[in-house]
VOMI-581857 format. One line per field, with one value per atom (N, C-alpha, C): x, y, z; residue in three letters. Coordinates in steps of 0.2 Angstrom, whole numbers, plus 5000, padded with zeros to 4 digits. Example, Ala and Ser with C-alpha at 12.3 -4.5 7.8 and 13.67 -1.06 7.14 Angstrom:
<sites>
px c(5066|5062|5066|5064|5068|5064)
py c(4972|4978|4984|4989|4995|5000)
pz c(5039|5039|5039|5035|5036|5039)
rodren c(ALA|ALA|ALA|SER|SER|SER)
</sites>
This chain:
<sites>
px c(5124|5117|5117|5112|5111|5106|5105|5100|5093|5088|5081|5076|5070|5065|5062|5060|5056|5050|5044|5038|5035|5033|5029|5022|5019|5012|5008|5003|4999|4993|4992|4986|4987|4982|4982|4981|4977|4975|4982|4985|4991|4997|4997|5002|5000|4994|4992|4993|4992|4993|5000|5004|5012|5014|5011|5013|5011|5006|5003|5008|5011|5016|5023|5024|5031|5031|5036|5037|5041|5045|5049|5049|5044|5043|5042|5044|5044|5040|5036|5033|5037|5038|5042|5038|5038|5034|5039|5041|5046|5053|5054|5061|5066|5063|5068|5070|5067|5069|5072|5068|5069|5076|5077|5083|5089|5090|5096|5097|5092|5093|5095|5093|5095|5102|5104|5111|5116|5114|5118|5117|5113|5112|5108|5104|5100|5093|5092|5086|5088|5085|5086|5080|5075|5069|5071|5067|5068|5065|5060|5056|5054|5055|5053|5046|5041|5035|5034|5035|5035|5028|5026|5019|5019|5024|5024|5020|5018|5013|5006|5005|4998|4994|4990|4986|4981|4978|4973|4976|4982|4985|4987|4985|4988|4982|4983|4978|4976|4973|4970|4963|4959|4952|4949|4945|4941|4934|4933|4926|4923|4918|4914|4919|4919|4923|4930|4933|4939|4943|4950|4954|4957|4956|4958|4964|4969|4976|4978|4979|4981|4988|4989|4995|5002|5001|5007|5008|5004|5005|5011|5015|5021|5021|5026|5026|5025|5028|5028|5020|5017|5010|5005|5007|5003|5004|5011|5013|5010|5009|5006|4999|4996|4989|4984|4980|4975|4970|4968|4963|4966|4972|4975|4977|4979|4981|4976|4970|4964|4961|4960|4957|4961|4968|4972|4979|4980|4986|4992|4991|4996|4999|4995|4997|5001|4999|5003|5010|5010|5017|5021|5018|5022|5025|5021|5024|5030|5029|5034|5041|5040|5046|5050|5048|5051|5057|5063|5069|5071|5072|5074|5070|5070|5066|5066|5072|5073|5069|5069|5065|5058|5056|5049|5046|5050|5047|5047|5050|5050|5046|5047|5044|5037|5033|5026|5023|5017|5013|5012|5010|5009|5015|5021|5027|5029|5028|5030|5026|5020|5015|5016|5018|5019|5025|5030|5037|5037|5033|5032|5039|5043|5050|5048|5051|5050|5051|5055|5056|5053|5048|5044|5039|5037|5032|5025|5023|5016|5013|5016|5013|5010|5013|5011|5004|5004|4998|4992|4994|4989|4985|4990|4987|4984|4986|4983|4976|4976|4970|4965|4967|4962|4961|4967|4966|4964|4962|4960|4965|4968|4972|4968|4967|4963|4968|4966|4970|4966|4968|4965|4960|4960|4956|4952|4954|4950|4952|4949|4950|4953|4958|4961|4962|4959|4960|4968|4970|4977|4979|4974|4976|4977|4975|4976|4981|4983|4988|4995|4998|5005|5006|5010|5011|5018|5023|5029|5035|5041|5046|5046|5044|5044|5038|5034|5029|5022|5018|5011|5006|5000|4994|4994|4998|4997|4999|4995|4995|4999|5001|5004|4999|5001|4997|4992|4993|4989|4993|4990|4993|4989|4992|4989|4987|4981|4978|4977|4974|4973|4974|4974|4974|4969|4964|4959|4960|4960|4961|4955|4952|4946|4949|4945|4947|4946|4951|4951|4948|4946|4945|4951|4956|4963|4968|4974|4980|4986|4992|4998|5004|5009|5014|5021|5025|5031|5036|5042|5047|5054|5058|5065|5069|5071|5074|5081|5083|5090|5093|5098|5100|5103|5105|5108|5102|5098|5093|5086|5085|5078|5073|5075|5071|5069|5064|5062|5066|5070|5073|5067|5062|5056|5051|5045|5040|5033|5030|5023|5018|5012|5007|5001|4998|4993|4986|4981|4975|4969|4964|4958|4953|4950|4946|4939|4934|4928|4928|4933|4934|4938|4940|4944|4951|4955|4962|4967|4971|4975|4982|4987|4994|4998|5001|5004|5012|5016|5023|5027|5031|5036|5043|5047|5055|5057|5053|5055|5054|5049|5047|5051|5053|5057|5052|5046|5041|5038|5041|5038|5033|5029|5024|5019|5017|5013|5009|5004|5000|5002|5003|5005|4999|4996|4990|4990|4995|4996|4995|4998|4997|4990|4987|4980|4976|4976|4972|4973|4979|4980|4977|4977|4975|4967|4964|4957|4953|4956|4953|4954|4960|4962|4966|4964|4968|4972|4978|4983|4989|4995|5001|5002|4999|4999|4997|4992|4990|4995|5000|5005|5011|5010|5016|5017|5012|5013|5013|5013|5012|5019|5022|5028|5028|5033|5033|5039|5037|5042|5047|5053|5058|5057|5053|5053|5050|5053|5051|5053|5057|5060|5066|5068|5074|5080|5086|5092|5097|5100|5105|5110|5114|5120|5117|5111|5108|5105|5102|5098|5097|5097|5096|5088|5086|5079|5076|5080|5078|5078|5082|5082|5076|5074|5068|5062|5062|5056|5055|5060|5060|5057|5060|5058|5050|5048|5041|5036|5038|5035|5035|5041|5043|5039|5039|5036|5028|5026|5019|5016|5020|5018|5019|5024|5024|5019|5017|5011|5005|5003|4997|4997|5003|5004|5003|5005|5004|4997|4993|4986|4982|4985|4982|4977)
py c(4794|4797|4803|4807|4813|4812|4817|4817|4818|4815|4816|4814|4817|4814|4808|4804|4798|4797|4796|4795|4788|4784|4778|4779|4779|4780|4773|4773|4767|4767|4772|4772|4777|4777|4782|4789|4789|4796|4799|4795|4797|4799|4795|4797|4804|4805|4811|4817|4816|4821|4823|4818|4819|4823|4821|4824|4832|4833|4840|4845|4841|4845|4847|4844|4845|4847|4852|4854|4850|4845|4841|4834|4830|4823|4818|4812|4807|4801|4798|4791|4786|4781|4775|4769|4766|4760|4754|4751|4745|4748|4754|4757|4755|4751|4748|4754|4760|4765|4771|4773|4779|4778|4772|4771|4772|4768|4769|4776|4780|4786|4791|4790|4793|4792|4786|4784|4787|4788|4791|4799|4801|4808|4812|4807|4810|4812|4811|4813|4815|4820|4822|4825|4820|4823|4824|4829|4831|4826|4823|4818|4812|4806|4800|4797|4796|4793|4786|4782|4775|4772|4769|4766|4758|4755|4748|4746|4750|4748|4750|4753|4755|4749|4746|4740|4741|4747|4748|4749|4748|4749|4742|4737|4730|4725|4720|4715|4715|4709|4708|4705|4707|4704|4705|4700|4700|4704|4709|4712|4713|4708|4708|4706|4710|4708|4711|4713|4716|4713|4713|4711|4718|4719|4725|4724|4727|4726|4732|4731|4737|4739|4746|4748|4746|4743|4741|4733|4730|4723|4722|4717|4716|4712|4712|4708|4701|4698|4691|4689|4694|4692|4692|4697|4697|4690|4688|4682|4676|4676|4669|4669|4675|4675|4671|4667|4662|4666|4672|4675|4678|4681|4684|4678|4673|4667|4664|4664|4662|4667|4673|4678|4681|4683|4686|4683|4677|4674|4677|4681|4685|4690|4693|4698|4695|4689|4685|4683|4681|4680|4686|4691|4698|4699|4699|4700|4695|4689|4684|4685|4689|4690|4697|4700|4706|4705|4708|4707|4700|4700|4693|4692|4687|4686|4691|4694|4700|4706|4707|4713|4711|4705|4704|4703|4702|4702|4709|4714|4721|4726|4725|4730|4729|4735|4735|4737|4735|4738|4745|4748|4755|4759|4757|4760|4760|4754|4754|4759|4759|4763|4770|4772|4779|4781|4777|4779|4780|4775|4775|4775|4770|4769|4767|4770|4768|4761|4757|4750|4745|4748|4744|4740|4735|4730|4732|4734|4735|4740|4746|4751|4747|4742|4739|4735|4732|4729|4733|4739|4744|4747|4748|4751|4746|4740|4735|4733|4732|4729|4735|4741|4747|4748|4747|4748|4755|4755|4761|4762|4768|4769|4773|4770|4773|4777|4783|4787|4789|4792|4795|4800|4803|4808|4807|4802|4801|4794|4793|4787|4789|4787|4789|4783|4784|4778|4778|4772|4771|4775|4776|4780|4787|4790|4797|4797|4792|4792|4793|4789|4789|4795|4799|4805|4806|4801|4802|4799|4800|4797|4799|4794|4795|4801|4802|4807|4803|4806|4803|4809|4807|4812|4813|4810|4811|4819|4821|4828|4828|4834|4834|4832|4828|4825|4820|4817|4812|4805|4800|4794|4788|4784|4778|4773|4771|4766|4759|4759|4753|4753|4748|4747|4742|4744|4739|4737|4731|4728|4724|4727|4723|4716|4711|4704|4703|4702|4701|4694|4694|4687|4683|4686|4683|4688|4686|4691|4687|4690|4687|4693|4691|4696|4693|4696|4693|4699|4697|4702|4700|4704|4703|4707|4703|4707|4708|4714|4715|4710|4706|4700|4702|4708|4710|4713|4718|4721|4718|4714|4711|4716|4722|4727|4725|4728|4726|4730|4727|4731|4732|4727|4728|4723|4725|4721|4722|4717|4718|4714|4718|4715|4715|4709|4709|4707|4710|4708|4709|4704|4704|4706|4712|4715|4717|4719|4721|4727|4730|4736|4735|4728|4726|4724|4723|4721|4727|4726|4731|4728|4732|4730|4735|4734|4740|4738|4743|4741|4745|4742|4745|4744|4748|4747|4750|4752|4754|4761|4764|4771|4776|4781|4787|4791|4790|4794|4789|4783|4778|4773|4770|4765|4768|4764|4766|4760|4762|4757|4756|4750|4749|4749|4754|4754|4750|4750|4746|4739|4736|4729|4728|4732|4731|4731|4735|4735|4728|4726|4719|4714|4714|4708|4709|4715|4715|4712|4711|4707|4700|4698|4691|4690|4688|4687|4681|4682|4676|4679|4675|4677|4679|4675|4676|4683|4686|4692|4698|4696|4701|4701|4697|4696|4702|4706|4712|4718|4718|4724|4726|4731|4734|4739|4738|4743|4748|4755|4760|4761|4762|4764|4771|4775|4782|4783|4787|4788|4782|4778|4772|4774|4771|4772|4769|4772|4769|4770|4765|4766|4760|4760|4755|4748|4747|4740|4738|4742|4741|4747|4747|4753|4753|4758|4759|4754|4752|4747|4740|4738|4732|4732|4737|4737|4736|4740|4739|4732|4729|4722|4717|4719|4715|4716|4722|4723|4718|4717|4713|4705|4704|4697|4695|4699|4698|4698|4702|4702|4696|4693|4687|4681|4681|4676|4677|4683|4684|4681|4682|4680|4672|4669|4662|4659|4662|4660|4659|4663|4663|4658|4654|4649|4651)
pz c(5207|5207|5212|5212|5216|5221|5225|5230|5227|5230|5228|5234|5234|5239|5236|5241|5239|5242|5239|5241|5239|5244|5242|5242|5236|5236|5237|5241|5243|5238|5234|5230|5224|5219|5214|5217|5222|5225|5228|5231|5235|5230|5224|5219|5216|5214|5211|5216|5223|5227|5228|5228|5228|5222|5216|5210|5210|5213|5214|5218|5223|5227|5225|5219|5216|5209|5208|5201|5197|5200|5196|5199|5198|5201|5195|5196|5191|5195|5191|5194|5192|5198|5197|5197|5191|5190|5191|5186|5187|5187|5185|5185|5179|5174|5169|5165|5164|5160|5165|5170|5174|5178|5181|5185|5181|5175|5171|5169|5167|5164|5170|5176|5182|5183|5183|5184|5179|5173|5168|5168|5173|5174|5168|5164|5159|5161|5167|5171|5178|5180|5187|5191|5192|5196|5203|5206|5213|5217|5215|5219|5215|5218|5215|5218|5215|5218|5216|5220|5219|5219|5214|5213|5215|5217|5217|5223|5228|5233|5232|5226|5225|5222|5227|5225|5220|5220|5215|5208|5207|5200|5197|5201|5199|5198|5194|5192|5185|5184|5177|5177|5173|5173|5166|5165|5159|5160|5156|5157|5151|5150|5144|5138|5133|5127|5128|5134|5135|5140|5139|5145|5147|5154|5157|5162|5161|5164|5168|5175|5179|5177|5178|5175|5178|5185|5188|5188|5183|5182|5178|5180|5177|5171|5167|5160|5162|5167|5169|5170|5174|5176|5169|5165|5158|5154|5154|5150|5153|5160|5163|5165|5164|5166|5162|5165|5161|5157|5160|5156|5149|5150|5144|5139|5142|5137|5133|5137|5133|5128|5130|5126|5121|5123|5118|5119|5117|5117|5114|5109|5106|5111|5115|5120|5125|5127|5132|5129|5123|5120|5119|5117|5117|5124|5129|5136|5138|5135|5137|5133|5128|5124|5126|5131|5133|5137|5135|5139|5142|5148|5151|5157|5161|5167|5172|5173|5178|5176|5169|5167|5167|5165|5165|5172|5177|5184|5187|5184|5187|5182|5176|5171|5171|5170|5170|5164|5162|5156|5156|5162|5163|5161|5164|5163|5156|5153|5146|5141|5142|5138|5140|5146|5148|5145|5145|5142|5134|5131|5124|5120|5122|5119|5112|5107|5100|5098|5102|5101|5106|5110|5115|5111|5115|5112|5113|5119|5120|5116|5114|5109|5103|5100|5094|5096|5102|5104|5105|5108|5109|5103|5098|5092|5088|5087|5083|5086|5092|5096|5097|5096|5098|5105|5109|5116|5118|5125|5128|5134|5134|5140|5145|5151|5156|5161|5163|5167|5173|5178|5184|5181|5175|5173|5167|5163|5157|5153|5148|5144|5137|5135|5128|5124|5118|5113|5111|5109|5108|5102|5097|5091|5092|5098|5100|5105|5108|5114|5112|5107|5105|5100|5102|5099|5095|5096|5093|5098|5097|5101|5108|5112|5120|5121|5117|5118|5118|5122|5123|5124|5125|5126|5134|5138|5145|5147|5151|5154|5161|5163|5170|5175|5179|5185|5183|5177|5174|5175|5178|5179|5176|5172|5169|5175|5174|5179|5176|5170|5167|5160|5156|5149|5147|5143|5141|5134|5133|5126|5124|5118|5115|5113|5114|5112|5104|5101|5093|5091|5085|5082|5082|5080|5079|5080|5082|5083|5084|5081|5082|5082|5086|5086|5084|5080|5078|5079|5082|5083|5081|5078|5076|5082|5087|5093|5092|5095|5096|5101|5099|5103|5110|5111|5117|5122|5119|5123|5123|5118|5117|5115|5114|5111|5104|5101|5094|5089|5085|5079|5074|5074|5071|5075|5076|5079|5075|5074|5070|5073|5075|5078|5073|5072|5067|5070|5069|5073|5068|5068|5065|5070|5070|5075|5072|5076|5073|5069|5069|5065|5059|5058|5052|5054|5049|5050|5052|5057|5059|5059|5057|5057|5060|5066|5070|5070|5069|5068|5074|5077|5082|5080|5083|5082|5075|5071|5064|5063|5065|5063|5067|5063|5065|5070|5070|5074|5079|5080|5084|5081|5085|5083|5078|5073|5067|5064|5061|5057|5050|5047|5040|5036|5034|5030|5024|5020|5014|5015|5021|5023|5025|5029|5031|5025|5020|5014|5010|5010|5006|5010|5017|5021|5021|5020|5021|5016|5010|5004|5005|5007|5007|5013|5019|5025|5024|5021|5020|5018|5020|5018|5011|5007|5000|4997|5001|4999|5000|5004|5005|5000|4995|4990|4986|4984|4980|4985|4991|4995|4998|4995|4997|5002|5007|5012|5011|5011|5009|5015|5014|5019|5021|5018|5020|5027|5031|5038|5043|5040|5045|5048|5053|5057|5053|5053|5051|5057|5059|5065|5064|5069|5069|5069|5071|5071|5064|5061|5054|5051|5044|5040|5038|5036|5034|5029|5024|5019|5022|5027|5030|5035|5038|5042|5038|5032|5028|5026|5024|5022|5028|5034|5040|5041|5040|5041|5037|5031|5027|5029|5030|5032|5039|5044|5050|5050|5045|5044|5041|5037|5034|5039|5043|5049|5053|5055|5060|5057|5051|5047|5047|5045|5045|5052|5057|5064|5066|5063|5065|5061|5056|5053|5048)
rodren c(UNK|UNK|UNK|UNK|UNK|UNK|UNK|UNK|UNK|UNK|UNK|UNK|UNK|UNK|UNK|UNK|UNK|UNK|UNK|UNK|UNK|UNK|UNK|UNK|UNK|UNK|UNK|UNK|UNK|UNK|UNK|UNK|UNK|UNK|UNK|UNK|UNK|UNK|UNK|UNK|UNK|UNK|UNK|UNK|UNK|UNK|UNK|UNK|UNK|UNK|UNK|UNK|UNK|UNK|UNK|UNK|UNK|UNK|UNK|UNK|UNK|UNK|UNK|UNK|UNK|UNK|UNK|UNK|UNK|UNK|UNK|UNK|UNK|UNK|UNK|UNK|UNK|UNK|UNK|UNK|UNK|UNK|UNK|UNK|UNK|UNK|UNK|UNK|UNK|UNK|UNK|UNK|UNK|UNK|UNK|UNK|UNK|UNK|UNK|UNK|UNK|UNK|UNK|UNK|UNK|UNK|UNK|UNK|UNK|UNK|UNK|UNK|UNK|UNK|UNK|UNK|UNK|UNK|UNK|UNK|UNK|UNK|UNK|UNK|UNK|UNK|UNK|UNK|UNK|UNK|UNK|UNK|UNK|UNK|UNK|UNK|UNK|UNK|UNK|UNK|UNK|UNK|UNK|UNK|UNK|UNK|UNK|UNK|UNK|UNK|UNK|UNK|UNK|UNK|UNK|UNK|UNK|UNK|UNK|UNK|UNK|UNK|UNK|UNK|UNK|UNK|UNK|UNK|UNK|UNK|UNK|UNK|UNK|UNK|UNK|UNK|UNK|UNK|UNK|UNK|UNK|UNK|UNK|UNK|UNK|UNK|UNK|UNK|UNK|UNK|UNK|UNK|UNK|UNK|UNK|UNK|UNK|UNK|UNK|UNK|UNK|UNK|UNK|UNK|UNK|UNK|UNK|UNK|UNK|UNK|UNK|UNK|UNK|UNK|UNK|UNK|UNK|UNK|UNK|UNK|UNK|UNK|UNK|UNK|UNK|UNK|UNK|UNK|UNK|UNK|UNK|UNK|UNK|UNK|UNK|UNK|UNK|UNK|UNK|UNK|UNK|UNK|UNK|UNK|UNK|UNK|UNK|UNK|UNK|UNK|UNK|UNK|UNK|UNK|UNK|UNK|UNK|UNK|UNK|UNK|UNK|UNK|UNK|UNK|UNK|UNK|UNK|UNK|UNK|UNK|UNK|UNK|UNK|UNK|UNK|UNK|UNK|UNK|UNK|UNK|UNK|UNK|UNK|UNK|UNK|UNK|UNK|UNK|UNK|UNK|UNK|UNK|UNK|UNK|UNK|UNK|UNK|UNK|UNK|UNK|UNK|UNK|UNK|UNK|UNK|UNK|UNK|UNK|UNK|UNK|UNK|UNK|UNK|UNK|UNK|UNK|UNK|UNK|UNK|UNK|UNK|UNK|UNK|UNK|UNK|UNK|UNK|UNK|UNK|UNK|UNK|UNK|UNK|UNK|UNK|UNK|UNK|UNK|UNK|UNK|UNK|UNK|UNK|UNK|UNK|UNK|UNK|UNK|UNK|UNK|UNK|UNK|UNK|UNK|UNK|UNK|UNK|UNK|UNK|UNK|UNK|UNK|UNK|UNK|UNK|UNK|UNK|UNK|UNK|UNK|UNK|UNK|UNK|UNK|UNK|UNK|UNK|UNK|UNK|UNK|UNK|UNK|UNK|UNK|UNK|UNK|UNK|UNK|UNK|UNK|UNK|UNK|UNK|UNK|UNK|UNK|UNK|UNK|UNK|UNK|UNK|UNK|UNK|UNK|UNK|UNK|UNK|UNK|UNK|UNK|UNK|UNK|UNK|UNK|UNK|UNK|UNK|UNK|UNK|UNK|UNK|UNK|UNK|UNK|UNK|UNK|UNK|UNK|UNK|UNK|UNK|UNK|UNK|UNK|UNK|UNK|UNK|UNK|UNK|UNK|UNK|UNK|UNK|UNK|UNK|UNK|UNK|UNK|UNK|UNK|UNK|UNK|UNK|UNK|UNK|UNK|UNK|UNK|UNK|UNK|UNK|UNK|UNK|UNK|UNK|UNK|UNK|UNK|UNK|UNK|UNK|UNK|UNK|UNK|UNK|UNK|UNK|UNK|UNK|UNK|UNK|UNK|UNK|UNK|UNK|UNK|UNK|UNK|UNK|UNK|UNK|UNK|UNK|UNK|UNK|UNK|UNK|UNK|UNK|UNK|UNK|UNK|UNK|UNK|UNK|UNK|UNK|UNK|UNK|UNK|UNK|UNK|UNK|UNK|UNK|UNK|UNK|UNK|UNK|UNK|UNK|UNK|UNK|UNK|UNK|UNK|UNK|UNK|UNK|UNK|UNK|UNK|UNK|UNK|UNK|UNK|UNK|UNK|UNK|UNK|UNK|UNK|UNK|UNK|UNK|UNK|UNK|UNK|UNK|UNK|UNK|UNK|UNK|UNK|UNK|UNK|UNK|UNK|UNK|UNK|UNK|UNK|UNK|UNK|UNK|UNK|UNK|UNK|UNK|UNK|UNK|UNK|UNK|UNK|UNK|UNK|UNK|UNK|UNK|UNK|UNK|UNK|UNK|UNK|UNK|UNK|UNK|UNK|UNK|UNK|UNK|UNK|UNK|UNK|UNK|UNK|UNK|UNK|UNK|UNK|UNK|UNK|UNK|UNK|UNK|UNK|UNK|UNK|UNK|UNK|UNK|UNK|UNK|UNK|UNK|UNK|UNK|UNK|UNK|UNK|UNK|UNK|UNK|UNK|UNK|UNK|UNK|UNK|UNK|UNK|UNK|UNK|UNK|UNK|UNK|UNK|UNK|UNK|UNK|UNK|UNK|UNK|UNK|UNK|UNK|UNK|UNK|UNK|UNK|UNK|UNK|UNK|UNK|UNK|UNK|UNK|UNK|UNK|UNK|UNK|UNK|UNK|UNK|UNK|UNK|UNK|UNK|UNK|UNK|UNK|UNK|UNK|UNK|UNK|UNK|UNK|UNK|UNK|UNK|UNK|UNK|UNK|UNK|UNK|UNK|UNK|UNK|UNK|UNK|UNK|UNK|UNK|UNK|UNK|UNK|UNK|UNK|UNK|UNK|UNK|UNK|UNK|UNK|UNK|UNK|UNK|UNK|UNK|UNK|UNK|UNK|UNK|UNK|UNK|UNK|UNK|UNK|UNK|UNK|UNK|UNK|UNK|UNK|UNK|UNK|UNK|UNK|UNK|UNK|UNK|UNK|UNK|UNK|UNK|UNK|UNK|UNK|UNK|UNK|UNK|UNK|UNK|UNK|UNK|UNK|UNK|UNK|UNK|UNK|UNK|UNK|UNK|UNK|UNK|UNK|UNK|UNK|UNK|UNK|UNK|UNK|UNK|UNK|UNK|UNK|UNK|UNK|UNK|UNK|UNK|UNK|UNK|UNK|UNK|UNK|UNK|UNK|UNK|UNK|UNK|UNK|UNK|UNK|UNK|UNK|UNK|UNK|UNK|UNK|UNK|UNK|UNK|UNK|UNK|UNK)
</sites>
């Protein structure tokens, strides 16, 4: 690794001020992505701004019909939180399936959403539940936030502070994980919301997370696994790599969607 400056931010305001002083700074959340890329010299920030001591970025609370999660809340805390498990158990289950215990105790929801890895789990939950990404500057609907592979709507100097998830009538998440990394070869989050049925897919799209509209339409008329029998998922625009080709991923999307619907009873 190479030399860089290190700043420990005690609050969002301190982090934003530190970002403004540097032309090449990176925010450090759980470090599950940034540190490995730095070790491989794929990233070389001049300054690291550590958010781990920013108390105003942590915590989980139920606010009306939403669960609001601070950006520096770990996957483990999301998985075990009583409010999350009661209101959106699918979100708790999703968090409990990320990586291994070491990753779940270091990785954060804000870091995951900010990085927008195409095989990450949280983007599917955000898109299916109609979450709102809250920053130090504004509120961004999930539908407008995810822009492509590792791309988001975040601007320079913008820091995610919270993610607000509307509580659905029902939801379930099913994932086919890579056995080594636990990243999703395909992950499907299905939710019955006030705006209708939503099916969000991660791990499969060449442009990152997306909604499977054909499956949503099939479930809107008859919310059952049987309704998906004639709904075919196209392999166009899906990933093909050493782990799975596009046709296999298309097949998995259908299988996992059926499993998610069946899990909701």
